[in-house]
ROKOL-52097 format. One record per residue (C-alpha): residue in three letters; y negated, x negated, z. Coordinates in steps of 0.25 Angstrom, whole numbers, plus 5000, padded with zeros to 4 digits. Example, Ala and Ser with C-alpha at 12.3 -4.5 7.8 and 13.67 -1.06 7.14 Angstrom:
BEGIN
Ala501849515031
Ser500449455029
This chain:
BEGIN
Unk499950005001
Unk498549934998
Unk497849915009
Unk496950015014
Unk495549955019
Unk495049975032
Unk494450105036
Unk492950085036
Unk492250115049
Unk490850155044
Unk490150215056
Unk490650215070
Unk489750315081
Unk490050335096
Unk489550495098
Unk489350485112
Unk489050625116
Unk489450775111
Unk489450785094
Unk489850835081
Unk491250795084
Unk491450825098
Unk490850845113
Unk491450695118
Unk490950575112
Unk491750515100
Unk491750385090
Unk491350435076
Unk491850335065
Unk491550355051
Unk492750315040
Unk492650255027
Unk494150265023
Unk494050205009
Unk495250205002
Unk496050285014
Unk495250415008
Unk496250414998
Unk497350375006
Unk497550475018
Unk498750465029
Unk499950515019
Unk499650405006
Unk499650305016
Unk501250255015
Unk501650235029
Unk500450235036
Unk500850365046
Unk502150315049
Unk501350175053
Unk500250245060
Unk501250325069
Unk502150205071
Unk500850155078
Unk500350285084
Unk501250365089
Unk500550445096
Unk499850505084
Unk500950595082
Unk500150665095
Unk498750695089
Unk498650835086
Unk497550805074
Unk497250945067
Unk498750985068
Unk498251025080
Unk499751005088
Unk500550865090
Unk500850775078
Unk499650855070
Unk498950715065
Unk500450655061
Unk500350775051
Unk498950745046
Unk499550585043
Unk500650655036
Unk499650745028
Unk498750635024
Unk497450635035
Unk496350505031
Unk496050395037
Unk495150435047
Unk495950545052
Unk496950455055
Unk495950345062
Unk495350455071
Unk496850485077
Unk497350325078
Unk495850315085
Unk496350435094
Unk497750385097
Unk497150225099
Unk496250295111
Unk497350385117
Unk498350255117
Unk497250195124
Unk497050285136
Unk496150345131
Unk496350495125
Unk495650545114
Unk495950685106
Unk494650705097
Unk494450645084
Unk493950695071
Unk493950635058
Unk492950705046
Unk492650665033
Unk491250655028
Unk490450685013
Unk490950565009
Unk492350535003
Unk493150445014
Unk492250435024
Unk492650495038
Unk492050535052
Unk493150505062
Unk492750515076
Unk493650505090
Unk493350545104
Unk492750425111
Unk492450425128
Unk492150265125
Unk491450215113
Unk492250085114
Unk493450135117
Unk493250205104
Unk492750105095
Unk493950015099
Unk494950135096
Unk494250145083
Unk494350005079
Unk495849995084
Unk496150125077
Unk495550085064
Unk496349965064
Unk497750035066
Unk497450125055
Unk497050025046
Unk498449955050
Unk499250085049
Unk498750105034
Unk498849965030
Unk500349945037
Unk499849835046
Unk500349785059
Unk499449845070
Unk499649835085
Unk499349955092
Unk499749925106
Unk498649805105
Unk497649915100
Unk497950025109
Unk497849895120
Unk496249865115
Unk495850025115
Unk496450035130
Unk495649905134
Unk494449975129
Unk494550105136
Unk494950015148
Unk493549925147
Unk492550055142
Unk493150195149
Unk492850225163
Unk493850205175
Unk494850295178
Unk494150335191
Unk492850355184
Unk493450435172
Unk494050525182
Unk492850585187
Unk492150585174
Unk493450665167
Unk493250755180
Unk491550765178
Unk492050815162
Unk493050905167
Unk491850965175
Unk490950965164
Unk490150865169
Unk489650775159
Unk489650605162
Unk488950505157
Unk489450345158
Unk488250265163
Unk488950105161
Unk490150055155
Unk490950065168
Unk491050185177
Unk489750235180
Unk489650375174
Unk488550485176
Unk489050615179
Unk488250735175
Unk486850725167
Unk485550685174
Unk485150735187
Unk486350805191
Unk487150675188
Unk488150605196
Unk488550465194
Unk489950405197
Unk490450245197
Unk491850255197
Unk492250345210
Unk490750315215
Unk489650415214
Unk488150415216
Unk488450485228
Unk489150355233
Unk488350295243
Unk488150135242
Unk488050125258
Unk489350185257
Unk490050105246
Unk489549985254
Unk490050015267
Unk491250055261
Unk491549905254
Unk491249865268
Unk492749895274
Unk492349865287
Unk491049935290
Unk491750035284
Unk492850045295
Unk491550025306
Unk491050165301
Unk492350245298
Unk492850195312
Unk491550225320
Unk491850365313
Unk493350385318
Unk493850355305
Unk495150295306
Unk495050125303
Unk495850025305
Unk495049905315
Unk494649775308
Unk493549675307
Unk492949595299
Unk493149435299
Unk492749315292
Unk494049205293
Unk495449205291
Unk495549175307
Unk494649285308
Unk495549375302
Unk496849335310
Unk495849365323
Unk495449495320
Unk496849535316
Unk497349495328
Unk496249575336
Unk496749685327
Unk498149695327
Unk499149645318
Unk499349685306
Unk498049695300
Unk497249705286
Unk496549595282
Unk495549635270
Unk494249615262
Unk493149695268
Unk492549745256
Unk493549725246
Unk494249835237
Unk495349885230
Unk496249815241
Unk496149675236
Unk495949575247
Unk496849675258
Unk497949625265
Unk498849715275
Unk499849705287
Unk499449575291
Unk500249515303
Unk500049355305
Unk498849265304
Unk499349195291
Unk499149345283
Unk497949385290
Unk497349235286
Unk497849245273
Unk497249385270
Unk495849345275
Unk495949255264
Unk496349355254
Unk495349455259
Unk494149365261
Unk494149355243
Unk493949485244
Unk492749535252
Unk491549485261
Unk492249505272
Unk493749515278
Unk494149635287
Unk495549625296
Unk496149775299
Unk497149825307
Unk498049855296
Unk498550015295
Unk499950035292
Unk500250135282
Unk500050165266
Unk498650165261
Unk497850265256
Unk496650305248
Unk495950435250
Unk494750455239
Unk493750545247
Unk492650625237
Unk491450695242
Unk492150705257
Unk493550735252
Unk494850675251
Unk495150695236
Unk496250605234
Unk497550505239
Unk498250395238
Unk499150315245
Unk499650175242
Unk500950115244
Unk501349955244
Unk501949905234
Unk503149805234
Unk504249745227
Unk505849735229
Unk506349595227
Unk507649585217
Unk507849425221
Unk507749385207
Unk506049425204
Unk504649375210
Unk503749465219
Unk502849455205
Unk504049505197
Unk504449595206
Unk502949665207
Unk502949665192
Unk504349715189
Unk504349815203
Unk502849855203
Unk501949825191
Unk502849895182
Unk502750015188
Unk501850105178
Unk500750145188
Unk500350005189
Unk499149955178
Unk498149865177
Unk496949965175
Unk496550085183
Unk497550185175
Unk498650135184
Unk498750185199
Unk499350055202
Unk498849925200
Unk499749815194
Unk500049705206
Unk499549565202
Unk499949485216
Unk499349355211
Unk497849425208
Unk498149505224
Unk498149415236
Unk498749525243
Unk499949525237
Unk500049395238
Unk500049395253
Unk500849515255
Unk501849405247
Unk501449295256
Unk501649385269
Unk503249405264
Unk503449265261
Unk503449285246
Unk502449245235
Unk502349315222
Unk503449225215
Unk504449225227
Unk505649315224
Unk505949415234
Unk507549465239
Unk508149545233
Unk507749675239
Unk506549625246
Unk505449725247
Unk504049645245
Unk502849685248
Unk501849665237
Unk500449755239
Unk500249835251
Unk498949905246
Unk498449945231
Unk499550045227
Unk498750165232
Unk499150275222
Unk499950365227
Unk499250515229
Unk499350555242
Unk497950665241
Unk498850775247
Unk499550715260
Unk498050665266
Unk497950725280
Unk496650795283
Unk496250725292
Unk496450605284
Unk495750665274
Unk494450695286
Unk494650535289
Unk494450475275
Unk493350575271
Unk492850535284
Unk492750385280
Unk492150415267
Unk491050495274
Unk490650375284
Unk490650275273
Unk489750385265
Unk490550385254
Unk490750505242
Unk491950455235
Unk492850355245
Unk494150305243
Unk494750295258
Unk495950205261
Unk496750255271
Unk497950205277
Unk499050275282
Unk500550295284
Unk500350445280
Unk499250505276
Unk499650655279
Unk499450605293
Unk498150585300
Unk497750435300
Unk497450415316
Unk498950465318
Unk499650365310
Unk498550235311
Unk497950265298
Unk496650235295
Unk495450215284
Unk495450065278
Unk494450085268
Unk493550165261
Unk493150135248
Unk492050175238
Unk492150215223
Unk493750215226
Unk494650215214
Unk495350355210
Unk496350305201
Unk497550325212
Unk497050475213
Unk496950485198
Unk498350425194
Unk498950385207
Unk500450335206
Unk500950445214
Unk500550575217
Unk499550665209
Unk498150625203
Unk497050695210
Unk495750745203
Unk494750645210
Unk493850635197
Unk493650785200
Unk493450765216
Unk492350655213
Unk491650745202
Unk491750855210
Unk491050785221
Unk489850745212
Unk489650885206
Unk489751005215
Unk490551115206
Unk489451195199
Unk488651065194
Unk489250995182
Unk488150885181
Unk487350945171
Unk485950945169
Unk485151025157
Unk485350985145
Unk484751045131
Unk485050975118
Unk484350995107
Unk484650965093
Unk484050985077
Unk482950905072
Unk481850995071
Unk480751015081
Unk481950965092
Unk481150855099
Unk479950965103
Unk481151055106
Unk481550955117
Unk480350925124
Unk480051075124
Unk481451095130
Unk481251005139
Unk479751045144
Unk480351185147
Unk481351125156
Unk480651025161
Unk479651125168
Unk480851195171
Unk480751095184
Unk481950995176
Unk481850845175
Unk482250845160
Unk482550725151
Unk482450735136
Unk482850655125
Unk482350685111
Unk481650645099
Unk480450605106
Unk480950525115
Unk481650515129
Unk480850605140
Unk480950615154
Unk480550725163
Unk479050715155
Unk479150565153
Unk479350515139
Unk480150415143
Unk480650355129
Unk479750405115
Unk480850355105
Unk481950445100
Unk482850505112
Unk483650605103
Unk484950525105
Unk486150495114
Unk485750375121
Unk484450435127
Unk484850565130
Unk485950515139
Unk485050415146
Unk484450555152
Unk485650625156
Unk485650485163
Unk484250525170
Unk484550575184
Unk483250655183
Unk483650725171
Unk483650875176
Unk483850925163
Unk483850845147
Unk483450885135
Unk484050805120
Unk483750825105
Unk484850785099
Unk484750765084
Unk485750785074
Unk485950635070
Unk486150585087
Unk487150695087
Unk487950625077
Unk487750495080
Unk487850485095
Unk488250655098
Unk487450715111
Unk487050635124
Unk487550735132
Unk488850825134
Unk488350955135
Unk486951025135
Unk486451165142
Unk485451205129
Unk485851145115
Unk484851165105
Unk485051175089
Unk483851185082
Unk484051155067
Unk484851085057
Unk483951005049
Unk484150855047
Unk485350835040
Unk484950765029
Unk484550655038
Unk486050635042
Unk486850585030
Unk487350465039
Unk488050575047
Unk488550645033
Unk487650755035
Unk486750815026
Unk486650955027
Unk486351055039
Unk487651115038
Unk488250985043
Unk487250985055
Unk487751115060
Unk489051015065
Unk488150925073
Unk487250995080
Unk488251095084
Unk488550975095
Unk487251025103
Unk487751185103
Unk489151115106
Unk488951065120
Unk488151155125
Unk488751205138
Unk489351325140
Unk488251375151
Unk487151335140
Unk486451375128
Unk486351335113
Unk484851355107
Unk485051385093
Unk484051385081
Unk484451535077
Unk483751505063
Unk484851435058
Unk486051515058
Unk487151385057
Unk486251335071
Unk486151485079
Unk487951495074
Unk487951375084
Unk487851465094
Unk489351505093
Unk489551345096
Unk488951335109
Unk489651345124
Unk488551405130
Unk487551525124
Unk486651505112
Unk485051545111
Unk484551555095
Unk482951535093
Unk482351575082
Unk481051625080
Unk481551765073
Unk482151855081
Unk482851925069
Unk483751815065
Unk485351845063
Unk485551755072
Unk484851775084
Unk484951945082
Unk486551895083
Unk486451795094
Unk485751915100
Unk486552015098
Unk487651935105
Unk486851925117
Unk486151795114
Unk485051715117
Unk484051685108
Unk482551655107
Unk481451695097
Unk480051735093
Unk479451885092
Unk478051905091
Unk477551775095
Unk478451775106
Unk479651695111
Unk480851795115
Unk482051745124
Unk483351855119
Unk484451865127
Unk485251965118
Unk484552085118
Unk483652035130
Unk482151965126
Unk481151905133
Unk479751855128
Unk479151725131
Unk477951745137
Unk476651685132
Unk477151635119
Unk476451695107
Unk476451565098
Unk477551485092
Unk476551365091
Unk476451305106
Unk475151225110
Unk474351285101
Unk473251185097
Unk473951085106
Unk475050985100
Unk476051005092
Unk476651165088
Unk477951185093
Unk478851265082
Unk479551395085
Unk480651335084
Unk480451235094
Unk479951325104
Unk481051445103
Unk482151335105
Unk481451285116
Unk481451415123
Unk482751435119
Unk483251305127
Unk482451335138
Unk482951465140
Unk484451415139
Unk484051335150
Unk483651455157
Unk482251415159
Unk481351525163
Unk480551585150
Unk479251585158
Unk479351425160
Unk479851415144
Unk478651485142
Unk477651385149
Unk478451275144
Unk478151315129
Unk476651335134
Unk476551195138
Unk477551115129
Unk476551015120
Unk477550965109
Unk476750835107
Unk477150695112
Unk475950635110
Unk475550545120
Unk474350605125
Unk475250715131
Unk476250725139
Unk477550645137
Unk478450765133
Unk477550855126
Unk477150955139
Unk475650995141
Unk475651085155
Unk474951205152
Unk473551215161
């Protein structure tokens, strides 16, 4: 077969917000198939078999057929390479642990040129998957060898580098389930939940309610113990020491056995348990001293290690630990036994996807110390049947939430309150967590800020616990979705003036308003940026601003096609017109009918409790009312338009003119705005505002439940000019 030239990737564009394809971010790729336009899959000898051999799970892709094996049917019938590339990329993402179900491929007006998109949670991961999928597809087409496993590993590495950690991801997922929006604020795990003034922030399992003082207290184990002890919380006796000799003296005073650990360490590093001799204590001091600023000697509490997660004053999950042991066979070294009997456990791994860690004795001095105390080294060969203790802690992953005794719950929630943490991981040592601590000599040994959640999300045994939902419910009451009022405006005629007028009306209603439009970026009455701000980046900055109580966005067709909308949903979405198609040739758009699919994006994102504000003069725009999850408010000068008459007959709302007055109609009921006798605003002063802009603004304000008399006052005091001599948002106060 003649070798096929590579498919050309003409343009790659990451659509970060809701777009013409879907509500969610996607990677859009413009493809030139070249000779492959004349060679669909059924005309490429052996191609289908080679591709399925490389990616056998393609059988699970439903494609347009709607059932398992649907995509394979399309391959047999004959489908084009752009469509195949879409499914190859999706499968690579699935194999890399980032499941993706959405993808589409559509032809353009130019032969052999296609637009292909696929769901992309993270841009860098999507671009890597695209590049690797492209290579894999061309290798399959040209019957060349290809290492699929290495490719999947490359994509998975990108996922690990770029995607949220499991603790943060579970909180974000829980927020999404409650329809609370989120914004990732850095390349790590700092995430904003909600918009503007209604936002909360998380950093893994820390929140903006987590006190820095409390976090500092929790990091000092000795101070934590003294505070807990003063409030009657059971804690082990202990003291801070500064030398191996002092450690042994303290151990004798406290009474053997003891624990030696760093006073401000974490993750169990440098902790040695059940120490009974001077040599053990002094050796443990040297290890602990490397992992913290001070060393703490404590009374050893017998029992299992437990981690209880406290969120908002409630225990929401608990996990129990078990010591790790190996059994000698008379042939294998301790290291070989660890690898064969412990590290082969499928629950152990090197990253956060696994509930248990791979044990690496050479990197864990506590393991080496315990072996030394048993008279062994890592290279020793234990006798057949000998039980060797490898790890005393670090294996807390057995769910025991349902076993926690009420008095234990009271003690740990009190501990979190004493320290001042809204979210805390409280470490408890007890023989039986279903009994009160005092009756068994149990104690709270640590209180941790920013606790890991993986042990509760993926326990080695037992049921996963909805800890992400618990944290979201702690941050947001049941009726709080973290949203501010958002008005989105799209079109091309008078949209900047319309955006400023709506902003002025919201401002008069008492809210601190942000505005991103072609005239610039505004915060309340300040013009903070004078360049075009009708795009995704400027819009996102508004949503991140903690002062903003409402926001207005102008987003034209070009911005929707290039970036998507800067917000996920809005309370009011305005569509003014379908002009400007001639300026969008680069997006394969040349007619106004093609703009319907683009601008309907603004209607698609209206919340169920919101409204679409639509220009009734254009039947194509008025017809978008059927696409809206919420209500629709039509506007036009002429109340006799068929679109308005029909909409009102169905009980819908409309805004129109009658005898020079603006009328708000809700079905058959009408309310006339007073003191408006002309469509020319600010007579003799400033630039007149068109009747369509006026009516759209009134309709949007009405949809926001702004009172009619306030709407009237706002229109009378609005100045459309943005000259330097005038107020920065084009406002003038009536005298």
